[in-house]
C-alpha positions as CSV (number, residue, x, y, z in Angstrom):
1,M,115.3,91.6,94.8
2,S,115.7,93.3,91.5
3,L,115.5,96.9,90.4
4,L,113.1,95.8,87.8
5,D,110.5,95.1,90.5
6,C,111.7,97.6,93.1
7,D,109.2,100.2,94.3
8,G,111.9,102.1,96.2
9,D,113.3,105.6,95.5
10,L,115.9,104.5,92.9
11,A,113.3,102.9,90.6
12,N,111.3,106.1,90.6
13,L,114.1,108.4,89.4
14,P,114.0,108.9,85.7
15,R,117.4,107.4,84.9
16,W,117.0,104.5,87.3
17,G,113.5,103.7,86.0
18,D,115.0,102.7,82.6
19,A,114.5,99.0,82.1
20,K,117.8,98.6,80.2
21,L,119.7,100.2,83.1
22,A,117.9,98.1,85.6
23,K,119.0,95.0,83.8
24,E,122.6,96.3,83.7
25,V,122.4,96.9,87.5
26,D,121.0,93.4,88.1
27,A,123.8,91.9,86.0
28,F,126.4,93.9,87.9
29,I,125.0,92.7,91.2
30,R,124.9,89.1,90.1
31,R,128.5,89.3,88.8
32,W,129.9,90.6,92.1
33,Q,127.6,89.1,94.7
34,G,129.0,86.3,96.8
35,R,132.6,86.6,95.7
36,E,135.0,84.7,97.9
37,G,136.9,86.6,100.6
38,S,140.6,87.3,100.4
39,Q,140.4,88.5,96.7
40,E,139.3,92.1,97.5
41,R,142.7,93.5,96.7
42,A,142.9,91.6,93.4
43,N,139.4,92.7,92.3
44,Y,138.8,96.2,93.7
45,V,139.9,98.1,90.5
46,S,137.8,95.9,88.3
47,F,134.8,96.3,90.6
48,L,135.2,100.1,90.8
49,K,135.7,100.5,87.1
50,E,132.5,98.6,86.3
51,L,130.6,100.5,89.0
52,I,131.9,103.9,87.7
53,S,130.8,102.9,84.2
54,L,127.4,101.7,85.4
55,L,126.9,105.1,87.2
56,D,128.0,106.9,84.1
57,L,130.8,108.8,86.0
58,P,134.1,109.9,84.6
59,S,137.0,107.5,85.0
60,P,139.6,108.3,87.7
61,D,142.7,110.1,86.7
62,P,146.1,108.3,86.6
63,A,147.9,108.8,89.9
64,D,150.7,111.4,89.9
65,A,153.8,111.6,92.1
66,T,152.6,115.0,93.3
67,L,150.0,114.4,95.9
68,E,148.1,117.6,95.1
69,H,147.4,116.2,91.6
70,N,145.6,113.1,93.0
71,D,142.2,114.5,93.7
72,Y,140.3,111.7,91.7
73,V,142.4,108.5,91.6
74,F,141.9,104.9,92.7
75,E,144.5,105.0,95.4
76,R,146.8,107.6,96.9
77,A,149.2,107.8,99.7
78,V,147.9,109.3,102.9
79,G,150.3,111.0,105.3
80,T,152.4,109.1,107.8
81,H,150.8,108.2,111.1
82,K,152.9,107.5,114.1
83,D,151.3,105.0,116.5
84,H,152.6,106.4,119.8
85,A,151.5,103.4,121.8
86,A,153.4,100.9,119.6
87,G,156.1,103.3,118.5
88,S,155.7,102.4,114.9
89,T,155.1,104.5,111.8
90,S,152.9,103.4,108.9
91,T,151.7,104.9,105.6
92,K,148.1,104.0,104.7
93,K,146.3,104.2,101.3
94,Q,142.7,104.9,100.6
95,L,140.4,105.2,97.6
96,C,139.9,108.8,96.8
97,S,137.4,110.9,94.8
């Protein structure tokens, strides 16, 4: 299915009804659809940068060593979590906006 022939809500919004943008969205979907597994980590920044550009959003800020300055970055440290059952501690990362 293509946004060019979509009768859904997105196609009826003024910005999304633009044929040029619909072609760009279709090209983005074709580019990223069906990518092989195990490459998510290698591709996620490229995917997100293209998606952010397509949505006409500002680029994320460079990460900073000070956690409070990382409100809109690709990845930031999230506090330490102690798994009481396993007795281990881990630091996880997440995409932030």
